[in-house]
Each structure stands twice: as C-alpha cells, then as structure tokens.
C-alpha positions in Angstrom: 0.0 0.0 0.0 1.5 3.3 -1.1 1.6 6.3 1.3 -0.5 9.4 0.7 1.5 12.3 -0.6 1.1 15.9 0.8 2.6 18.8 -1.1 3.2 22.1 0.7 3.0 25.0 -1.9 2.8 28.8 -1.8 4.7 31.9 -2.7 8.2 32.4 -1.3 8.7 33.3 2.3 5.4 32.3 3.7 6.8 29.6 6.0 6.6 26.4 4.0 10.0 25.1 5.1 9.2 25.9 8.8 6.0 23.9 8.4 7.8 21.0 6.7 10.3 20.9 9.5 7.6 21.0 12.2 5.7 18.1 10.5 8.8 16.0 10.0 10.4 16.8 13.4 13.8 17.6 12.1 15.4 20.7 10.6 16.2 19.3 7.2 14.9 22.1 5.0 16.8 25.4 4.8 14.8 28.2 6.6 15.8 31.7 5.8 14.1 35.1 5.3 15.3 35.5 1.8 12.6 34.6 -0.7 13.4 31.5 -2.8 16.0 29.9 -0.4 14.2 26.5 -0.7 15.0 25.8 -4.3 15.1 22.1 -4.1 12.0 20.1 -3.3 12.5 18.2 0.0 10.9 14.8 0.5 10.3 12.9 3.7 7.9 10.6 5.6 5.8 11.6 8.6 3.0 9.9 10.6 -0.3 11.2 11.9 -3.1 9.1 13.5 -1.0 6.0 12.8 -1.0 6.7 9.1 2.3 7.3 7.3 2.4 9.9 4.6 4.9 11.6 2.4 5.5 15.4 2.6 7.0 17.4 -0.2 8.4 20.9 0.5 8.6 23.1 -2.6 10.2 26.4 -3.5 7.9 29.3 -3.7 5.7 29.8 -6.7 6.0 33.2 -8.5 5.3 34.3 -12.0 8.3 32.8 -13.8 9.1 35.5 -16.4 12.7 35.1 -17.7 14.2 34.1 -14.4 15.5 30.6 -14.7 15.4 29.9 -11.0 11.8 31.1 -10.7 10.9 29.0 -13.8 12.4 26.0 -12.0 10.6 26.7 -8.8 7.3 26.9 -10.6 8.1 23.6 -12.5 9.0 22.1 -9.2 5.7 23.0 -7.6 3.8 21.8 -10.7 5.5 18.3 -10.3 4.6 18.3 -6.6 1.0 19.2 -7.3 0.7 16.4 -9.9 2.3 13.9 -7.5 0.2 14.9 -4.4 -3.0 13.4 -3.0 -3.5 16.5 -0.8 -2.1 20.0 -1.2 -1.4 22.4 1.7 -1.5 25.9 0.3 0.3 28.3 2.7 -0.5 31.9 2.9 0.8 34.7 5.2 -1.7 36.4 7.6 0.7 39.4 8.1 1.0 40.3 4.4 -2.6 39.3 3.6 -3.8 38.0 0.2 -1.6 38.9 -2.7 -1.8 38.7 -6.5 0.7 35.8 -6.4 -1.6 33.9 -3.9 -4.5 34.4 -6.5 -2.3 33.0 -9.3 -1.4 30.0 -7.2 -5.1 29.4 -6.3 -5.9 29.4 -10.0 -3.3 26.7 -10.6 -4.7 24.6 -7.7 -8.3 24.9 -9.0 -7.1 23.4 -12.3 -5.4 20.5 -10.5 -8.7 19.2 -9.1 -6.8 18.1 -6.0 -8.1 18.6 -2.4 -6.6 21.7 -0.9 -6.2 22.8 2.8 -5.3 26.5 3.2 -2.8 27.1 6.0 -2.8 30.7 7.2 0.6 31.0 8.7 1.9 33.5 11.3 -1.5 33.4 13.2 0.1 33.6 16.6 -3.2 33.5 18.5 -4.6 30.3 17.4 -8.0 29.4 19.0 -10.2 32.2 17.8 -9.5 32.6 14.1 -8.3 36.2 13.4 -10.6 38.4 11.5 -8.0 39.0 8.8 -8.1 35.3 8.0 -11.4 35.5 6.3 -10.1 37.4 3.2 -8.5 34.2 2.1 -12.0 32.8 1.3 -11.8 35.1 -1.7 -9.2 32.8 -3.2 -12.0 30.9 -4.8 -11.0 27.4 -3.7 -14.6 26.3 -3.0 -15.0 24.3 0.2 -11.3 24.1 1.0 -10.7 24.2 4.8 -8.8 27.3 6.1 -6.7 26.6 9.2 -4.8 29.3 11.2 -1.4 28.1 12.2 2.0 29.3 13.4 4.6 27.0 12.0 7.4 28.7 13.9 5.6 28.3 17.3 3.9 24.9 16.5 0.4 26.3 17.0 -2.6 24.8 15.2 -0.5 22.0 13.7 -2.8 19.3 15.0 -5.9 20.9 13.6 -4.1 21.3 10.2 -3.0 17.6 10.2 -6.6 16.5 11.1 -7.9 18.4 8.0 -5.2 16.9 5.8 -6.0 13.4 7.2 -9.6 13.8 6.1 -8.5 14.0 2.5 -6.3 10.9 2.5 -7.5 8.2 0.2 -8.7 5.1 2.0 -6.0 2.3 2.2 -5.8 0.7 -1.2 -8.2 3.3 -2.8 -7.1 4.5 -6.2 -4.7 1.6 -6.8 -5.7 0.9 -10.4 -2.7 -1.4 -10.6 -3.8 -3.5 -7.6 -2.8 -7.1 -8.2 0.1 -6.0 -10.5 3.7 -6.0 -9.4 5.0 -2.4 -9.4 8.6 -2.2 -10.7 10.7 1.0 -10.5 13.7 1.2 -12.8 16.3 3.4 -10.9 19.9 4.4 -11.5 22.2 7.1 -12.7 21.3 9.0 -15.9 22.0 7.3 -19.1 22.3 3.8 -17.6 19.7 2.5 -20.1 16.5 2.7 -18.1 14.4 4.0 -21.0 15.9 1.5 -23.4 15.0 -1.3 -20.9 11.4 0.1 -20.5 11.0 0.0 -24.3 12.3 -3.5 -24.6 10.2 -4.9 -21.7 7.1 -3.1 -22.9 7.6 -3.9 -26.5 7.0 -0.3 -27.5 8.9 3.0 -27.7 7.2 4.6 -24.7 10.3 6.5 -23.4 12.6 8.8 -25.3 15.9 7.1 -25.7 18.9 9.4 -26.1 22.6 9.5 -25.2 21.9 12.8 -23.5 21.9 12.2 -19.8 18.6 13.1 -18.1 16.3 12.8 -21.1 13.6 11.3 -19.0 12.5 14.2 -16.8 9.5 12.5 -15.2 8.5 9.0 -14.2 6.5 7.1 -16.8 4.1 4.3 -15.9 3.6 1.4 -18.3 1.1 -1.4 -17.8 2.5 -4.8 -19.0 0.8 -8.2 -19.2 3.0 -11.1 -20.4 3.7 -14.8 -19.7 5.4 -13.8 -16.4 2.4 -12.0 -14.9 0.9 -8.4 -14.7 3.2 -5.5 -14.0 3.4 -1.7 -13.8 6.8 -0.6 -15.0 8.0 2.9 -13.9 10.9 4.4 -15.8 12.3 7.2 -13.6 14.6 10.1 -14.2 18.2 9.3 -13.5 19.4 10.0 -10.0 22.4 12.3 -9.8 24.5 13.5 -7.0 22.9 16.7 -5.7 26.0 18.7 -6.6 25.5 17.6 -10.2 21.9 18.6 -10.4 22.3 21.9 -12.1 19.2 22.1 -14.3 16.3 23.1 -11.9 13.8 20.7 -13.6 16.1 17.8 -12.9 16.1 18.6 -9.2 12.4 17.8 -9.2 12.7 14.7 -11.3 14.9 13.2 -8.5 12.0 13.6 -6.1 9.6 11.9 -8.6 12.1 9.0 -8.7 12.1 8.8 -4.9 8.3 8.8 -5.0 8.4 5.9 -7.5 10.7 3.9 -5.2 8.3 4.5 -2.3 5.4 3.1 -4.3 7.3 0.2 -5.8 7.1 -3.5 -5.0 10.5 -4.2 -6.7 13.3 -1.9 -7.6 15.6 -2.7 -10.5 18.9 -0.9 -9.9 20.6 -0.3 -13.3 24.3 0.0 -13.7 26.1 1.0 -16.9 28.7 -1.8 -17.5 30.6 0.5 -19.9 31.2 3.1 -17.1 31.6 0.6 -14.2 30.3 0.9 -10.6 30.4 4.4 -9.2 29.7 5.8 -5.7 26.4 7.2 -7.0 25.3 3.6 -8.0 25.7 2.6 -4.4 23.8 5.6 -3.2 20.9 4.9 -5.6 20.9 1.3 -4.3 20.8 2.6 -0.8 17.6 4.5 -1.4 15.9 1.2 -2.3 17.5 -0.7 0.6 16.6 2.0 3.2 13.0 1.9 1.9 12.9 -1.8 2.5 12.2 -2.7 -1.1 12.9 -5.9 -2.9 15.7 -5.2 -5.3 17.6 -6.6 -8.3 20.9 -5.3 -9.5 21.1 -5.2 -13.3 24.4 -4.7 -15.2 23.3 -3.2 -18.5 25.2 -2.8 -21.8 27.1 -6.0 -21.1 27.2 -6.6 -24.9 29.6 -3.6 -25.1 32.2 -5.2 -22.8 35.2 -7.1 -24.2 35.1 -10.4 -22.4 37.8 -12.9 -21.4 37.6 -16.0 -19.2 36.4 -14.9 -15.8 35.2 -11.4 -16.8 31.6 -12.1 -15.6 32.8 -13.7 -12.4 35.1 -10.8 -11.6 32.3 -8.2 -12.2 29.9 -10.2 -10.0 32.5 -10.3 -7.2 33.0 -6.5 -7.5 29.2 -5.9 -7.4 28.9 -8.1 -4.3 31.7 -6.2 -2.6 30.4 -2.7 -3.5 26.8 -3.6 -2.6 27.6 -5.7 0.5 24.8 -4.0 2.4 22.3 -5.7 0.0 23.9 -9.0 -0.7 20.3 -10.5 -0.9 19.9 -8.8 -4.3 20.5 -11.0 -7.3 22.9 -9.7 -10.0 21.8 -10.0 -13.7 23.8 -9.1 -16.8 21.7 -7.8 -19.7 21.6 -5.8 -22.8 18.5 -3.6 -22.9 19.3 -2.7 -26.5 19.4 -6.4 -27.8 17.0 -7.9 -25.2 19.7 -10.3 -24.0 18.7 -12.0 -20.7 15.6 -9.8 -20.2 13.5 -12.9 -19.6 15.8 -13.7 -16.7 15.1 -10.3 -15.3 11.3 -10.9 -15.5 11.8 -14.2 -13.6 13.9 -12.4 -10.9 11.3 -9.7 -10.5 8.6 -12.2 -9.8 10.8 -14.2 -7.4 11.9 -11.0 -5.5 8.3 -9.9 -5.1 7.2 -13.4 -3.9 10.1 -13.2 -1.3 9.0 -9.8 0.0 5.5 -11.2 0.5 6.5 -14.5 2.1 5.2 -15.3 5.6 6.5 -17.9 8.0 4.3 -19.5 10.6 5.3 -18.8 14.2 5.9 -22.5 14.9 8.2 -23.0 11.9 10.1 -19.8 12.6 10.7 -20.8 16.3 11.9 -24.3 15.3 14.6 -22.6 13.2 15.3 -20.1 15.9 15.9 -22.8 18.5 18.3 -24.6 16.1 20.1 -21.4 15.4 20.7 -20.6 19.1 21.9 -24.2 19.7 24.5 -23.8 17.0 25.7 -20.4 18.0 25.0 -19.2 21.6 23.6 -15.8 22.1 25.9 -12.9 23.1 26.6 -12.0 26.7 27.8 -9.1 28.7 29.4 -9.3 32.2 28.3 -12.9 32.4 24.6 -12.2 31.5 23.4 -14.0 28.3 20.8 -12.7 25.9 17.8 -15.0 26.1 15.5 -15.3 23.1 12.1 -16.5 24.4 10.4 -16.7 21.1 10.0 -14.9 17.7 7.3 -14.2 15.2 6.9 -12.6 11.8 5.1 -9.3 12.2 5.1 -7.8 8.7 5.9 -8.3 5.0 7.3 -6.0 2.4 9.9 -6.3 3.8 9.6 -9.5 5.9 10.0 -8.3 9.5 10.6 -10.6 12.5 10.3 -9.7 16.2 12.4 -11.5 18.7 11.2 -11.3 22.4 14.2 -11.3 24.7 15.2 -10.7 28.3 17.2 -7.6 27.7 17.5 -5.8 24.3 20.7 -4.1 25.6 22.4 -7.5 25.3 21.7 -7.8 21.6 24.4 -7.2 19.1 24.2 -6.4 15.4 26.4 -9.3 14.5 24.0 -11.8 16.1 21.0 -10.2 14.5 22.8 -10.6 11.2 23.5 -14.3 12.1 19.8 -14.8 12.7 19.0 -13.1 9.3 21.5 -15.4 7.5 19.8 -18.5 9.1 16.4 -17.3 8.0 17.8 -16.9 4.4 19.6 -20.3 4.5 16.4 -22.1 5.6 13.7 -20.2 3.8 15.3 -18.3 0.9 14.0 -14.7 0.8 16.2 -13.9 -2.2 15.8 -10.4 -3.5 14.3 -8.8 -0.4 15.7 -7.2 2.7 14.8 -8.7 6.1 14.2 -6.7 9.3 15.0 -8.1 12.8 13.4 -6.3 15.7 14.4 -6.9 19.3 11.7 -6.5 22.0 12.1 -7.1 25.7 9.4 -8.4 28.0 7.8 -5.0 28.3 7.5 -4.7 24.6 10.2 -2.1 24.1 11.9 -2.2 20.8 15.4 -1.6 19.5 
C-alpha cells in the first residue's frame, strides 16, 4: 500500500520550510528570510493518527518571467501538485492575500486536488483572526482554512486533522492492484528508458545518449507470460552537486516517490562506465526503503570479455553492494534484449520473497536450532535470552524476537539470525528486518 502524498505549496517566504520541519520533526529544509531559499523540493515521511504519509516541501511559486530559478521553482511546484494526493496551500496572515496567492489558487483549481489552506503567522490560534477570512476570496470552494503558526507549532494538530480527512482510503485508487509495481532506478544514461521500451515492446520512453532525457516517471502497464506489472521508468538519480538544471532537481523527487510506491526496484548500472559511488547511493535508497531489489548490469554486450570477466564483475558488485547481498545480479543488454527474460523471472521471485510469511511454529523451530548452533551474546556474564520470535510484517519481511534484555543484543548476532532465515527459507531479493523487543514490549 503506497503512502498518501502531501505537497506544501505557496509563494516564497510564507513559512513552507518551517511547516515542513515541524511536521517531520527535524530541521532538514533550509529556513531563511530571503525569498526563494528553498530551491530544491525536499521529500520525507511523517506519521499522523497511525497513518504514514509523504510530505514534499517546494520552492515558492511566483510568475516565472525570464528568471531561470523562478521557472524552475514553478516547475517544481507543478510536479509536486501532480504527484500529491492533498495540497497544503500556505499563505501569510501578516501580508494578507496577494496577487501571487491568487495566481497559485488558479493553478490549484485546475489541478482538481483537495486543498487545505494554512494561514501562517497566526500567533493567537484558537479564535480565528478576522484577517483570515479574506482568504475565502481565493475561490477554492469548500477548502478548509486553518490558522497556524509554523514557527511556534500552533494549530498544527488541527491542520493535520484536516489533511488526514482527504487521505485516500487504504488501497483506494490503486488501479494497478494485483500488479507488481517495478521501479527502474539508476544514474542518468544507464539505459532505463531502453529497458522500459524492450520490456514493454514499444517506444514509450525517449531514448537518447543525452543524460537526463527522462524528466518524469513514466508508468507502463504490461501483461505477459510472467504476470501483470506496472513498469516505472524514472529520471536518473544524480549527486545533488551535479543537479544543475532546476527541472532535474524535481525529477529526483519523482524518482524517490516511484521507489516509495514500488514493490520491486531494478537498480541499473552501466557496464561501460563501471560501478560508481552514485550507484551505491541509488541502491541505498531502495534498501533503506525496505524494497525488494535486483541489480542489473546493463550494456554487457559492449564489454570485451575474457575468461572470468563475468565472475570478476559479479565479485566487484557483491563487494560494493555488500549491504544488500540479498539482491541477485543479472547481466543484460537492454538494446538487444539479451537475458531480459531472466530479469522478469527475478522480479517475480523477489516480489514473492518480499510477501512471504512464515508460521510462528516453523520460525521458532529454526530459531531454537540457530541458538543451539551459535550461543547468544553475553555481557558481564549475562546472556541474551530469546524467548520466542514471530513474523510481524511483510514488504519487507519483518521478524520480532522477544528477549530478556534488548541491551544484550548485538548487530552481528542479528545478522546471524537473518542469515539463518535466508539459509532455511530463501527470501532472495528482499531485505529482512529483525526487531528486538524485551518483556515490556520495548523495541530496538
């Protein structure tokens, strides 16, 4: 089930980044009094009423004119609006309604998305200030208007309640329900669009040697002998320092959104370039999101091969991607279609692994055997005791171990338990989470 997405939009310097930081709980968006400081869209996950959602912070929207930065900021906001399920439109009580606010309201009306208007810098939340009512003239119909102070954390709960009311019901709007959703991710020019075209059997993506041709994520429905899929070709992920074109900045966030909604991530590496630090960062996005993943070495047909070339490359991949050694490695040519069938098989298997459930009885039999083979860690003569374990979630498969004292646990032993799970039950292609809980239910 994908998380609802909330975009915070508004003209520059109305407090969008302050609100973003308040909702997320960390100061990760630059806050400054100079209009236009937040030029990148920032993307993070928050929780309200036990429902996770994604928040997107945008640069301020202003009439673009000839200013490249303002054009980019407007493009950024347009992508955020298109991606969002709910839009928070921030305005400033102190400066009142402006012509720019009216322009933004017109854009939001065209989007057809639910809008909650947050009137910021309302320092006396409780009784709505009289000045607030002029914002009903924005013409956004029945949109809720909520007075807040992002800087002083006032009215935030009321705002979140109004946002929550517009969240789609769990599973609602998933036209691709029952399909495996696959995100193709990687550096620009790794061959994602070529692979999309080969897998879909049609030229749905622009294929070019110019890095960054795919600005947005493109969804393609595919039915074949392997099953039913939604293939998402994303814009290439670059290092932030390399993202110079303002539109590309926002494509990165669209790619992150695609990962969030994916069942399986295909991490594409250009064999002709080799493995770069950015490749491992891209893979880390999928791993940290708990996504089933496959590492694909593309353009293998361009490599001069000798005896042991494939084995040497496989070893290098396993070393550089040691944090996700569960991911199978497949060598393909998106251009010729070489081994693409193998990729389809790996996608299906990785998705099945991510959805696999073990009964509590079977899991505890394995756990007892694992502890007998390698005793639990100890500290100052006190042993970690594992009373029992159970699987508590899928996507990724998550196991809770109930113990006498979580402080006695050690990463190396948790990794040992994970390896035993894989040795006994497979789970190829998916990360596994191990949670330690003590008798009181506390978690590490």
